[in-house]
PDB file of N, CA, C and O in Angstrom:
ATOM      1  N   MET A   1     -16.670   5.325  12.223  1.00  0.00           N
ATOM      2  CA  MET A   1     -16.825   3.748  12.252  1.00  0.00           C
ATOM      3  C   MET A   1     -15.780   3.397  10.740  1.00  0.00           C
ATOM      4  O   MET A   1     -15.725   3.865   9.602  1.00  0.00           O
ATOM      5  N   LEU A   2     -15.169   2.490  11.383  1.00  0.00           N
ATOM      6  CA  LEU A   2     -13.804   1.994  10.035  1.00  0.00           C
ATOM      7  C   LEU A   2     -14.745   0.897   9.437  1.00  0.00           C
ATOM      8  O   LEU A   2     -15.561   0.179  10.015  1.00  0.00           O
ATOM      9  N   PRO A   3     -14.417   0.967   8.174  1.00  0.00           N
ATOM     10  CA  PRO A   3     -14.964  -0.261   7.146  1.00  0.00           C
ATOM     11  C   PRO A   3     -14.265  -1.458   7.540  1.00  0.00           C
ATOM     12  O   PRO A   3     -13.067  -1.553   7.809  1.00  0.00           O
ATOM     13  N   TRP A   4     -15.309  -2.532   7.547  1.00  0.00           N
ATOM     14  CA  TRP A   4     -15.317  -3.820   8.272  1.00  0.00           C
ATOM     15  C   TRP A   4     -13.693  -4.592   7.995  1.00  0.00           C
ATOM     16  O   TRP A   4     -13.202  -5.259   8.906  1.00  0.00           O
ATOM     17  N   GLY A   5     -13.174  -4.470   7.060  1.00  0.00           N
ATOM     18  CA  GLY A   5     -11.623  -5.147   6.934  1.00  0.00           C
ATOM     19  C   GLY A   5     -10.925  -4.279   7.875  1.00  0.00           C
ATOM     20  O   GLY A   5     -10.231  -4.782   8.759  1.00  0.00           O
ATOM     21  N   ALA A   6     -11.075  -2.781   7.735  1.00  0.00           N
ATOM     22  CA  ALA A   6      -9.936  -1.897   8.445  1.00  0.00           C
ATOM     23  C   ALA A   6     -10.822  -2.598  10.145  1.00  0.00           C
ATOM     24  O   ALA A   6      -9.788  -2.830  10.771  1.00  0.00           O
ATOM     25  N   GLN A   7     -11.362  -2.792  10.601  1.00  0.00           N
ATOM     26  CA  GLN A   7     -12.223  -3.097  12.179  1.00  0.00           C
ATOM     27  C   GLN A   7     -11.397  -4.507  12.601  1.00  0.00           C
ATOM     28  O   GLN A   7     -10.997  -4.803  13.727  1.00  0.00           O
ATOM     29  N   ALA A   8     -11.258  -5.313  11.317  1.00  0.00           N
ATOM     30  CA  ALA A   8     -10.459  -6.076  11.954  1.00  0.00           C
ATOM     31  C   ALA A   8      -9.134  -6.186  11.491  1.00  0.00           C
ATOM     32  O   ALA A   8      -8.490  -7.015  12.134  1.00  0.00           O
ATOM     33  N   ALA A   9      -8.456  -5.576  10.507  1.00  0.00           N
ATOM     34  CA  ALA A   9      -7.080  -5.372  10.498  1.00  0.00           C
ATOM     35  C   ALA A   9      -6.277  -4.545  11.477  1.00  0.00           C
ATOM     36  O   ALA A   9      -5.151  -4.969  11.739  1.00  0.00           O
ATOM     37  N   THR A  10      -6.546  -3.808  11.861  1.00  0.00           N
ATOM     38  CA  THR A  10      -6.431  -2.943  12.642  1.00  0.00           C
ATOM     39  C   THR A  10      -5.404  -3.069  14.336  1.00  0.00           C
ATOM     40  O   THR A  10      -6.003  -3.349  15.374  1.00  0.00           O
ATOM     41  N   PRO A  11      -4.397  -2.902  14.331  1.00  0.00           N
ATOM     42  CA  PRO A  11      -3.704  -3.813  15.339  1.00  0.00           C
ATOM     43  C   PRO A  11      -4.104  -3.269  16.903  1.00  0.00           C
ATOM     44  O   PRO A  11      -4.926  -2.353  16.944  1.00  0.00           O
ATOM     45  N   PRO A  12      -3.736  -3.621  17.783  1.00  0.00           N
ATOM     46  CA  PRO A  12      -3.890  -3.428  19.169  1.00  0.00           C
ATOM     47  C   PRO A  12      -2.793  -2.571  19.483  1.00  0.00           C
ATOM     48  O   PRO A  12      -1.853  -2.984  20.161  1.00  0.00           O
ATOM     49  N   PHE A  13      -2.848  -1.340  19.013  1.00  0.00           N
ATOM     50  CA  PHE A  13      -1.883  -0.416  19.620  1.00  0.00           C
ATOM     51  C   PHE A  13      -2.249   1.031  18.917  1.00  0.00           C
ATOM     52  O   PHE A  13      -3.060   1.135  17.997  1.00  0.00           O
ATOM     53  N   GLN A  14      -1.517   2.135  19.503  1.00  0.00           N
ATOM     54  CA  GLN A  14      -2.294   3.773  18.912  1.00  0.00           C
ATOM     55  C   GLN A  14      -0.907   4.351  18.358  1.00  0.00           C
ATOM     56  O   GLN A  14       0.190   4.103  18.858  1.00  0.00           O
ATOM     57  N   ALA A  15      -1.084   4.972  17.504  1.00  0.00           N
ATOM     58  CA  ALA A  15       0.179   5.572  16.412  1.00  0.00           C
ATOM     59  C   ALA A  15       0.620   6.799  17.673  1.00  0.00           C
ATOM     60  O   ALA A  15      -0.077   7.287  18.563  1.00  0.00           O
ATOM     61  N   GLY A  16       2.055   7.033  17.310  1.00  0.00           N
ATOM     62  CA  GLY A  16       2.319   7.945  18.834  1.00  0.00           C
ATOM     63  C   GLY A  16       2.967   8.901  17.804  1.00  0.00           C
ATOM     64  O   GLY A  16       2.506   8.845  16.664  1.00  0.00           O
ATOM     65  N   SER A  17       4.036   9.825  18.064  1.00  0.00           N
ATOM     66  CA  SER A  17       4.921  10.776  17.568  1.00  0.00           C
ATOM     67  C   SER A  17       5.859  10.546  17.117  1.00  0.00           C
ATOM     68  O   SER A  17       6.660   9.770  17.638  1.00  0.00           O
ATOM     69  N   ILE A  18       6.086  11.220  15.865  1.00  0.00           N
ATOM     70  CA  ILE A  18       7.840  10.793  14.847  1.00  0.00           C
ATOM     71  C   ILE A  18       8.719  11.716  15.498  1.00  0.00           C
ATOM     72  O   ILE A  18       8.403  12.901  15.391  1.00  0.00           O
ATOM     73  N   ASN A  19       9.721  11.449  16.130  1.00  0.00           N
ATOM     74  CA  ASN A  19      11.066  12.036  15.940  1.00  0.00           C
ATOM     75  C   ASN A  19      11.617  11.844  14.871  1.00  0.00           C
ATOM     76  O   ASN A  19      11.809  10.908  14.094  1.00  0.00           O
ATOM     77  N   PRO A  20      11.896  13.143  14.979  1.00  0.00           N
ATOM     78  CA  PRO A  20      12.589  13.200  13.122  1.00  0.00           C
ATOM     79  C   PRO A  20      13.857  12.969  13.238  1.00  0.00           C
ATOM     80  O   PRO A  20      14.504  13.009  12.191  1.00  0.00           O
ATOM     81  N   SER A  21      14.590  12.661  14.530  1.00  0.00           N
ATOM     82  CA  SER A  21      16.485  13.206  14.931  1.00  0.00           C
ATOM     83  C   SER A  21      16.363  11.318  14.768  1.00  0.00           C
ATOM     84  O   SER A  21      17.223  10.569  14.305  1.00  0.00           O
ATOM     85  N   ILE A  22      15.058  10.969  15.299  1.00  0.00           N
ATOM     86  CA  ILE A  22      15.597   9.392  15.749  1.00  0.00           C
ATOM     87  C   ILE A  22      15.080   8.817  14.526  1.00  0.00           C
ATOM     88  O   ILE A  22      15.962   8.094  14.064  1.00  0.00           O
ATOM     89  N   HIS A  23      13.570   8.806  13.454  1.00  0.00           N
ATOM     90  CA  HIS A  23      12.740   7.888  13.251  1.00  0.00           C
ATOM     91  C   HIS A  23      12.993   8.654  11.388  1.00  0.00           C
ATOM     92  O   HIS A  23      13.122   9.823  11.023  1.00  0.00           O
ATOM     93  N   HIS A  24      12.973   7.372  10.625  1.00  0.00           N
ATOM     94  CA  HIS A  24      13.702   8.112   8.994  1.00  0.00           C
ATOM     95  C   HIS A  24      12.178   6.866   8.536  1.00  0.00           C
ATOM     96  O   HIS A  24      11.694   5.800   8.915  1.00  0.00           O
ATOM     97  N   PHE A  25      11.927   8.149   7.295  1.00  0.00           N
ATOM     98  CA  PHE A  25      10.692   7.491   6.521  1.00  0.00           C
ATOM     99  C   PHE A  25      10.727   6.484   6.305  1.00  0.00           C
ATOM    100  O   PHE A  25       9.589   6.033   6.441  1.00  0.00           O
ATOM    101  N   HIS A  26      11.807   5.300   5.842  1.00  0.00           N
ATOM    102  CA  HIS A  26      11.386   3.953   5.914  1.00  0.00           C
ATOM    103  C   HIS A  26      11.306   3.661   6.985  1.00  0.00           C
ATOM    104  O   HIS A  26      10.150   3.238   7.006  1.00  0.00           O
ATOM    105  N   ASP A  27      11.803   3.519   8.297  1.00  0.00           N
ATOM    106  CA  ASP A  27      10.838   2.883   9.458  1.00  0.00           C
ATOM    107  C   ASP A  27       9.554   2.979   9.797  1.00  0.00           C
ATOM    108  O   ASP A  27       8.926   2.129  10.429  1.00  0.00           O
ATOM    109  N   VAL A  28       8.953   4.476   9.202  1.00  0.00           N
ATOM    110  CA  VAL A  28       7.556   5.027   9.316  1.00  0.00           C
ATOM    111  C   VAL A  28       7.217   3.624   8.643  1.00  0.00           C
ATOM    112  O   VAL A  28       7.089   2.563   9.254  1.00  0.00           O
ATOM    113  N   TYR A  29       7.064   3.869   6.904  1.00  0.00           N
ATOM    114  CA  TYR A  29       6.637   3.044   6.449  1.00  0.00           C
ATOM    115  C   TYR A  29       6.357   1.923   6.574  1.00  0.00           C
ATOM    116  O   TYR A  29       5.168   1.807   6.874  1.00  0.00           O
ATOM    117  N   TYR A  30       6.844   1.051   6.496  1.00  0.00           N
ATOM    118  CA  TYR A  30       7.054  -0.320   7.099  1.00  0.00           C
ATOM    119  C   TYR A  30       6.269  -1.142   8.237  1.00  0.00           C
ATOM    120  O   TYR A  30       5.904  -2.315   8.319  1.00  0.00           O
ATOM    121  N   THR A  31       6.152   0.161   9.215  1.00  0.00           N
ATOM    122  CA  THR A  31       4.777  -0.124  10.327  1.00  0.00           C
ATOM    123  C   THR A  31       3.471   0.756  10.220  1.00  0.00           C
ATOM    124  O   THR A  31       2.724   0.988  11.171  1.00  0.00           O
ATOM    125  N   LEU A  32       3.337   1.117   9.201  1.00  0.00           N
ATOM    126  CA  LEU A  32       1.844   1.832   8.320  1.00  0.00           C
ATOM    127  C   LEU A  32       1.505   0.067   7.595  1.00  0.00           C
ATOM    128  O   LEU A  32       2.345  -0.644   7.043  1.00  0.00           O
ATOM    129  N   GLN A  33       0.178  -0.231   7.809  1.00  0.00           N
ATOM    130  CA  GLN A  33      -0.323  -1.140   7.671  1.00  0.00           C
ATOM    131  C   GLN A  33      -0.899  -0.838   5.665  1.00  0.00           C
ATOM    132  O   GLN A  33      -1.793  -0.178   5.136  1.00  0.00           O
ATOM    133  N   HIS A  34       0.129  -1.676   5.187  1.00  0.00           N
ATOM    134  CA  HIS A  34      -0.209  -1.558   3.584  1.00  0.00           C
ATOM    135  C   HIS A  34      -0.606  -2.804   2.836  1.00  0.00           C
ATOM    136  O   HIS A  34      -0.998  -3.864   3.322  1.00  0.00           O
ATOM    137  N   ASN A  35      -0.407  -2.437   1.356  1.00  0.00           N
ATOM    138  CA  ASN A  35      -1.120  -3.820   0.471  1.00  0.00           C
ATOM    139  C   ASN A  35       0.078  -4.270   0.138  1.00  0.00           C
ATOM    140  O   ASN A  35      -0.032  -4.657  -1.026  1.00  0.00           O
ATOM    141  N   SER A  36       1.233  -4.447   0.532  1.00  0.00           N
ATOM    142  CA  SER A  36       2.524  -4.774   0.037  1.00  0.00           C
ATOM    143  C   SER A  36       1.910  -6.373  -0.625  1.00  0.00           C
ATOM    144  O   SER A  36       1.232  -7.219  -0.043  1.00  0.00           O
ATOM    145  N   TYR A  37       2.516  -6.377  -2.226  1.00  0.00           N
ATOM    146  CA  TYR A  37       2.375  -7.553  -2.152  1.00  0.00           C
ATOM    147  C   TYR A  37       0.839  -8.456  -2.582  1.00  0.00           C
ATOM    148  O   TYR A  37       0.825  -9.479  -3.268  1.00  0.00           O
ATOM    149  N   ASP A  38      -0.156  -7.904  -2.096  1.00  0.00           N
ATOM    150  CA  ASP A  38      -1.564  -8.388  -2.521  1.00  0.00           C
ATOM    151  C   ASP A  38      -2.063  -7.515  -3.610  1.00  0.00           C
ATOM    152  O   ASP A  38      -1.645  -6.394  -3.899  1.00  0.00           O
ATOM    153  N   TYR A  39      -3.245  -8.347  -4.309  1.00  0.00           N
ATOM    154  CA  TYR A  39      -3.395  -8.212  -5.713  1.00  0.00           C
ATOM    155  C   TYR A  39      -4.507  -7.545  -5.862  1.00  0.00           C
ATOM    156  O   TYR A  39      -5.102  -7.833  -4.823  1.00  0.00           O
ATOM    157  N   GLY A  40      -5.498  -6.529  -6.726  1.00  0.00           N
ATOM    158  CA  GLY A  40      -6.776  -6.372  -6.946  1.00  0.00           C
ATOM    159  C   GLY A  40      -6.882  -5.461  -7.705  1.00  0.00           C
ATOM    160  O   GLY A  40      -5.987  -4.640  -7.907  1.00  0.00           O
ATOM    161  N   SER A  41      -8.090  -5.458  -8.292  1.00  0.00           N
ATOM    162  CA  SER A  41      -8.677  -5.097  -9.762  1.00  0.00           C
ATOM    163  C   SER A  41      -8.829  -3.968  -9.659  1.00  0.00           C
ATOM    164  O   SER A  41      -8.968  -3.437 -10.761  1.00  0.00           O
ATOM    165  N   THR A  42      -8.894  -3.019  -8.497  1.00  0.00           N
ATOM    166  CA  THR A  42      -9.252  -1.058  -8.566  1.00  0.00           C
ATOM    167  C   THR A  42      -8.443  -0.958  -7.261  1.00  0.00           C
ATOM    168  O   THR A  42      -7.977  -1.859  -6.562  1.00  0.00           O
ATOM    169  N   LEU A  43      -8.401   0.363  -7.122  1.00  0.00           N
ATOM    170  CA  LEU A  43      -7.386   1.381  -6.204  1.00  0.00           C
ATOM    171  C   LEU A  43      -8.002   1.363  -5.091  1.00  0.00           C
ATOM    172  O   LEU A  43      -7.412   1.042  -4.060  1.00  0.00           O
ATOM    173  N   THR A  44      -9.542   1.771  -5.111  1.00  0.00           N
ATOM    174  CA  THR A  44     -10.257   2.134  -3.906  1.00  0.00           C
ATOM    175  C   THR A  44     -11.195   0.785  -3.089  1.00  0.00           C
ATOM    176  O   THR A  44     -12.085   0.939  -2.252  1.00  0.00           O
ATOM    177  N   SER A  45     -10.555  -0.797  -3.752  1.00  0.00           N
ATOM    178  CA  SER A  45     -11.077  -1.465  -3.496  1.00  0.00           C
ATOM    179  C   SER A  45      -9.761  -1.995  -1.922  1.00  0.00           C
ATOM    180  O   SER A  45      -9.920  -2.921  -1.127  1.00  0.00           O
ATOM    181  N   TRP A  46      -8.772  -1.148  -1.978  1.00  0.00           N
ATOM    182  CA  TRP A  46      -7.754  -1.486  -1.046  1.00  0.00           C
ATOM    183  C   TRP A  46      -8.331  -0.327   0.167  1.00  0.00           C
ATOM    184  O   TRP A  46      -8.574  -0.665   1.325  1.00  0.00           O
ATOM    185  N   LEU A  47      -8.460   0.813  -0.255  1.00  0.00           N
ATOM    186  CA  LEU A  47      -9.078   2.054   0.752  1.00  0.00           C
ATOM    187  C   LEU A  47     -10.418   1.683   1.130  1.00  0.00           C
ATOM    188  O   LEU A  47     -10.920   2.394   2.000  1.00  0.00           O
ATOM    189  N   ASP A  48     -11.002   0.887   0.750  1.00  0.00           N
ATOM    190  CA  ASP A  48     -12.212   0.220   1.366  1.00  0.00           C
ATOM    191  C   ASP A  48     -12.236  -0.585   2.372  1.00  0.00           C
ATOM    192  O   ASP A  48     -13.044  -0.670   3.297  1.00  0.00           O
ATOM    193  N   GLN A  49     -10.860  -1.451   2.024  1.00  0.00           N
ATOM    194  CA  GLN A  49     -10.657  -2.517   3.064  1.00  0.00           C
ATOM    195  C   GLN A  49     -10.169  -1.737   4.403  1.00  0.00           C
ATOM    196  O   GLN A  49     -10.082  -2.197   5.542  1.00  0.00           O
ATOM    197  N   GLY A  50      -9.858  -0.352   3.917  1.00  0.00           N
ATOM    198  CA  GLY A  50      -9.197   0.086   5.587  1.00  0.00           C
ATOM    199  C   GLY A  50      -7.518   0.209   5.250  1.00  0.00           C
ATOM    200  O   GLY A  50      -6.798   1.047   5.793  1.00  0.00           O
ATOM    201  N   PHE A  51      -7.071  -0.733   4.305  1.00  0.00           N
ATOM    202  CA  PHE A  51      -5.478   0.041   4.326  1.00  0.00           C
ATOM    203  C   PHE A  51      -5.463   1.701   4.371  1.00  0.00           C
ATOM    204  O   PHE A  51      -6.403   2.247   3.793  1.00  0.00           O
ATOM    205  N   ARG A  52      -4.465   2.554   5.017  1.00  0.00           N
ATOM    206  CA  ARG A  52      -3.867   3.516   5.380  1.00  0.00           C
ATOM    207  C   ARG A  52      -2.960   4.133   4.333  1.00  0.00           C
ATOM    208  O   ARG A  52      -2.796   5.268   3.885  1.00  0.00           O
ATOM    209  N   SER A  53      -2.528   3.141   4.157  1.00  0.00           N
ATOM    210  CA  SER A  53      -1.233   3.573   2.929  1.00  0.00           C
ATOM    211  C   SER A  53      -1.216   2.716   1.562  1.00  0.00           C
ATOM    212  O   SER A  53      -0.989   1.544   1.863  1.00  0.00           O
ATOM    213  N   VAL A  54      -1.332   2.831   0.540  1.00  0.00           N
ATOM    214  CA  VAL A  54      -1.455   1.941  -0.770  1.00  0.00           C
ATOM    215  C   VAL A  54       0.086   2.187  -1.738  1.00  0.00           C
ATOM    216  O   VAL A  54       0.552   3.171  -2.311  1.00  0.00           O
ATOM    217  N   GLU A  55       0.561   0.739  -1.566  1.00  0.00           N
ATOM    218  CA  GLU A  55       1.850   0.693  -2.487  1.00  0.00           C
ATOM    219  C   GLU A  55       1.700   0.372  -3.769  1.00  0.00           C
ATOM    220  O   GLU A  55       1.173  -0.713  -4.018  1.00  0.00           O
ATOM    221  N   LEU A  56       2.096   1.174  -4.780  1.00  0.00           N
ATOM    222  CA  LEU A  56       1.557   1.015  -6.463  1.00  0.00           C
ATOM    223  C   LEU A  56       3.194   1.077  -6.839  1.00  0.00           C
ATOM    224  O   LEU A  56       3.935   1.921  -6.334  1.00  0.00           O
ATOM    225  N   ASP A  57       3.623   0.130  -7.733  1.00  0.00           N
ATOM    226  CA  ASP A  57       4.731   0.124  -8.626  1.00  0.00           C
ATOM    227  C   ASP A  57       4.055   0.101 -10.112  1.00  0.00           C
ATOM    228  O   ASP A  57       3.164  -0.720 -10.334  1.00  0.00           O
ATOM    229  N   VAL A  58       4.285   0.589 -10.660  1.00  0.00           N
ATOM    230  CA  VAL A  58       4.101   1.037 -12.375  1.00  0.00           C
ATOM    231  C   VAL A  58       5.358   0.555 -13.375  1.00  0.00           C
ATOM    232  O   VAL A  58       6.221   1.249 -13.912  1.00  0.00           O
ATOM    233  N   ILE A  59       5.198  -0.495 -13.413  1.00  0.00           N
ATOM    234  CA  ILE A  59       5.415  -1.366 -14.872  1.00  0.00           C
ATOM    235  C   ILE A  59       5.528  -0.781 -16.340  1.00  0.00           C
ATOM    236  O   ILE A  59       4.477  -0.814 -16.980  1.00  0.00           O
ATOM    237  N   ASP A  60       6.539  -0.298 -16.915  1.00  0.00           N
ATOM    238  CA  ASP A  60       6.010   0.309 -18.012  1.00  0.00           C
ATOM    239  C   ASP A  60       7.823   0.172 -18.632  1.00  0.00           C
ATOM    240  O   ASP A  60       8.645   1.087 -18.671  1.00  0.00           O
ATOM    241  N   LYS A  61       8.002  -1.177 -19.027  1.00  0.00           N
ATOM    242  CA  LYS A  61       9.699  -1.398 -19.368  1.00  0.00           C
ATOM    243  C   LYS A  61       9.222  -2.841 -19.990  1.00  0.00           C
ATOM    244  O   LYS A  61       8.322  -3.558 -19.552  1.00  0.00           O
ATOM    245  N   GLU A  62      10.034  -3.066 -21.089  1.00  0.00           N
ATOM    246  CA  GLU A  62      10.196  -4.303 -21.151  1.00  0.00           C
ATOM    247  C   GLU A  62       9.046  -5.135 -22.187  1.00  0.00           C
ATOM    248  O   GLU A  62       8.429  -4.526 -23.061  1.00  0.00           O
ATOM    249  N   ASP A  63       8.913  -6.273 -21.991  1.00  0.00           N
ATOM    250  CA  ASP A  63       7.702  -7.121 -23.017  1.00  0.00           C
ATOM    251  C   ASP A  63       6.024  -5.721 -22.756  1.00  0.00           C
ATOM    252  O   ASP A  63       5.278  -5.396 -23.680  1.00  0.00           O
ATOM    253  N   TRP A  64       5.888  -5.134 -21.084  1.00  0.00           N
ATOM    254  CA  TRP A  64       5.165  -4.330 -21.233  1.00  0.00           C
ATOM    255  C   TRP A  64       4.626  -3.406 -21.888  1.00  0.00           C
ATOM    256  O   TRP A  64       3.414  -3.215 -21.980  1.00  0.00           O
ATOM    257  N   GLU A  65       5.586  -2.698 -22.442  1.00  0.00           N
ATOM    258  CA  GLU A  65       5.678  -1.353 -23.215  1.00  0.00           C
ATOM    259  C   GLU A  65       4.904  -1.777 -24.847  1.00  0.00           C
ATOM    260  O   GLU A  65       4.262  -0.956 -25.503  1.00  0.00           O
ATOM    261  N   ASP A  66       5.100  -2.948 -25.191  1.00  0.00           N
ATOM    262  CA  ASP A  66       4.489  -3.159 -26.460  1.00  0.00           C
ATOM    263  C   ASP A  66       2.945  -3.573 -26.356  1.00  0.00           C
ATOM    264  O   ASP A  66       2.180  -3.502 -27.318  1.00  0.00           O
ATOM    265  N   ASN A  67       2.571  -4.016 -25.073  1.00  0.00           N
ATOM    266  CA  ASN A  67       1.100  -4.642 -24.643  1.00  0.00           C
ATOM    267  C   ASN A  67       0.224  -3.296 -24.592  1.00  0.00           C
ATOM    268  O   ASN A  67       0.485  -2.327 -23.879  1.00  0.00           O
ATOM    269  N   ALA A  68      -0.996  -3.422 -25.586  1.00  0.00           N
ATOM    270  CA  ALA A  68      -1.793  -2.195 -25.722  1.00  0.00           C
ATOM    271  C   ALA A  68      -2.131  -2.038 -24.390  1.00  0.00           C
ATOM    272  O   ALA A  68      -1.986  -0.946 -23.841  1.00  0.00           O
ATOM    273  N   ASN A  69      -2.517  -2.897 -23.874  1.00  0.00           N
ATOM    274  CA  ASN A  69      -3.071  -2.705 -22.098  1.00  0.00           C
ATOM    275  C   ASN A  69      -2.681  -2.263 -21.154  1.00  0.00           C
ATOM    276  O   ASN A  69      -3.217  -2.120 -20.055  1.00  0.00           O
ATOM    277  N   GLY A  70      -1.104  -1.854 -21.742  1.00  0.00           N
ATOM    278  CA  GLY A  70      -0.199  -1.559 -20.445  1.00  0.00           C
ATOM    279  C   GLY A  70       0.020   0.215 -20.387  1.00  0.00           C
ATOM    280  O   GLY A  70      -0.250   0.898 -21.375  1.00  0.00           O
ATOM    281  N   PRO A  71       0.377   0.635 -19.501  1.00  0.00           N
ATOM    282  CA  PRO A  71       1.287   0.215 -18.218  1.00  0.00           C
ATOM    283  C   PRO A  71       0.527  -0.225 -17.332  1.00  0.00           C
ATOM    284  O   PRO A  71      -0.549   0.292 -17.030  1.00  0.00           O
ATOM    285  N   TYR A  72       1.227  -1.673 -16.602  1.00  0.00           N
ATOM    286  CA  TYR A  72       0.310  -1.729 -15.619  1.00  0.00           C
ATOM    287  C   TYR A  72       0.957  -1.295 -13.917  1.00  0.00           C
ATOM    288  O   TYR A  72       2.106  -0.901 -13.713  1.00  0.00           O
ATOM    289  N   VAL A  73       0.219  -1.431 -13.177  1.00  0.00           N
ATOM    290  CA  VAL A  73       0.565  -0.884 -11.637  1.00  0.00           C
ATOM    291  C   VAL A  73       0.694  -2.514 -11.121  1.00  0.00           C
ATOM    292  O   VAL A  73      -0.143  -3.398 -11.300  1.00  0.00           O
ATOM    293  N   SER A  74       1.592  -2.588 -10.647  1.00  0.00           N
ATOM    294  CA  SER A  74       2.222  -4.195  -9.863  1.00  0.00           C
ATOM    295  C   SER A  74       2.978  -3.407  -8.599  1.00  0.00           C
ATOM    296  O   SER A  74       3.265  -2.250  -8.290  1.00  0.00           O
ATOM    297  N   HIS A  75       3.135  -4.888  -8.008  1.00  0.00           N
ATOM    298  CA  HIS A  75       4.291  -4.845  -6.564  1.00  0.00           C
ATOM    299  C   HIS A  75       5.241  -6.161  -7.002  1.00  0.00           C
ATOM    300  O   HIS A  75       4.819  -7.316  -6.940  1.00  0.00           O
ATOM    301  N   GLY A  76       6.523  -5.821  -7.432  1.00  0.00           N
ATOM    302  CA  GLY A  76       7.410  -7.489  -7.475  1.00  0.00           C
ATOM    303  C   GLY A  76       8.161  -6.813  -9.000  1.00  0.00           C
ATOM    304  O   GLY A  76       8.008  -5.722  -9.548  1.00  0.00           O
ATOM    305  N   THR A  77       8.791  -7.701  -9.262  1.00  0.00           N
ATOM    306  CA  THR A  77       9.567  -7.579 -10.972  1.00  0.00           C
ATOM    307  C   THR A  77       9.167  -8.787 -11.567  1.00  0.00           C
ATOM    308  O   THR A  77       9.507  -9.049 -12.721  1.00  0.00           O
TER     309      THR A  77
END
């Protein structure tokens, strides 16, 4: 049984096979349910909500370098 969040967010289609001669990684990646542009305080919260793919961008440059609490994981610039 899927976690409640996963049940609510599961799309009404079935996964199929990928043909590497016509499907590219970036095509497949954007079809996966993931947390793009969402914010949260823990990594496990995304998995508990049923996300199958979690996108993490680590910011460790410019002003973030001097912050004692950095580096940060974020999405965006």
